[in-house]
C-alpha positions in Angstrom: 0.0 0.0 0.0 1.5 3.4 -1.0 2.6 5.6 1.9 0.1 8.4 1.0 -2.8 6.0 1.1 -1.8 4.9 4.6 -1.7 8.5 5.8 -5.3 9.2 4.5 -6.7 6.0 5.9 -9.1 6.5 8.8 -9.2 3.7 11.4 -12.6 2.6 12.5 -12.7 0.4 15.6 -15.2 -2.1 16.8 -16.9 -1.6 20.2 -14.5 -4.2 21.7 -11.4 -2.5 20.3 -12.6 0.9 21.5 -13.3 -0.5 24.9 -9.7 -1.7 25.1 -8.3 1.6 24.1 -10.5 3.6 26.6 -10.1 0.9 29.3 -13.9 0.6 29.8 -16.2 -2.3 29.2 -17.8 -3.0 25.8 -21.2 -2.5 27.3 -20.1 1.0 28.4 -19.2 1.8 24.9 -22.7 0.8 23.7 -24.3 2.8 26.5 -22.3 5.9 25.7 -23.3 5.6 22.0 -27.0 5.1 22.7 -26.9 8.1 25.0 -25.4 10.2 22.2 -22.2 10.9 24.2 -19.9 9.4 21.5 -20.2 9.3 17.7 -20.5 6.1 15.8 -20.9 5.0 12.2 -23.8 2.6 11.9 -23.4 0.5 8.8 -26.2 -1.9 9.7 -28.0 -2.4 13.0 -25.4 -4.9 14.0 -22.3 -3.4 12.3 -21.2 -0.3 14.2 -17.8 1.3 14.0 -16.1 4.1 15.9 -13.5 6.7 14.8 -11.1 6.9 17.7 -10.2 10.6 17.0 -13.9 11.6 16.9 -14.6 9.6 20.1 -11.7 11.2 22.0 -12.8 14.6 20.8 -16.3 14.0 22.1 -14.9 12.8 25.5 -12.3 15.6 25.8 -13.2 18.1 28.5 -13.8 21.6 27.2 -11.2 24.2 28.1 -12.1 26.1 31.3 -11.1 29.3 29.7 -13.8 28.9 26.9 -16.4 28.3 29.6 -15.3 31.3 31.6 -15.4 33.5 28.5 -19.0 32.4 27.7 -20.1 33.1 31.3 -18.5 36.5 31.4 -20.4 37.5 28.3 -23.7 36.3 29.8 -23.9 33.4 27.3 -24.0 30.0 28.9 -24.9 26.9 26.9 -25.3 23.4 28.1 -22.0 21.6 28.0 -22.2 18.9 25.4 -19.1 17.2 26.8 -19.4 14.2 29.1 -18.3 15.0 32.6 -17.1 12.3 35.0 -20.3 12.8 37.1 -22.5 12.2 34.0 -20.4 9.2 33.0 -20.7 7.8 36.5 -24.4 8.4 36.7 -24.9 6.4 33.5 -24.0 3.4 35.6 -25.8 4.4 38.8 -27.6 1.5 40.5 -31.3 2.3 40.3 -31.9 0.3 43.5 -29.8 2.8 45.5 -31.8 5.8 44.3 
């Protein structure tokens, strides 16, 4: 394969591969996708792939300075990023609530 083609190639991972990279369970990957917290490419209902760069971008915390700028200008939008608290609440035990 030519070197240029390798550079342009985008790697798509299975849920299992993504789970290994993120060090979470495969079911957590599926929960995050269904909740809309991470992007996925759905080829068929059973064939779903994830772009690692896009997933990492979705999980990356927003810069504190950008949030402070928005607040200082009176413009506050809901944070689309997944916080640890939100991530943790995804797995909260309903019996303890």
